[in-house]
C-alpha positions, 0 to 999 in steps of 0.5 A: 022824480028820478025819471028826468035824468034817465030820460035825458041820459037815454036821449043823449046816448041814443042820439049820439049812438045813432048819429055815430052809426049814420056818420060811419055808414055815410063815410064808408059808402063814400069811401072816405076815411072814418078816422085819419091816421088809423087803419080803415078797417079798424076805424070802421069796426071801432066806430060801429062798435061804439055807436052800437054800444051807445045806442044800446046804453040809451035804450037801456036807460029808457027801459029803466024809466 
């Protein structure tokens, strides 16, 4: 019964992390700003780090099932 919330959380974290990484890569490839009003290098580093962290958290949730 406890696997239901873990599946939902894992799916949500994995989709968000993967989406953030894909979106960041698309913005970088098109040389578009990742975040307005922020140093471009800083924005790319933080977006990539948080995307990877959410993706890892989602995989960790699936591993706890």
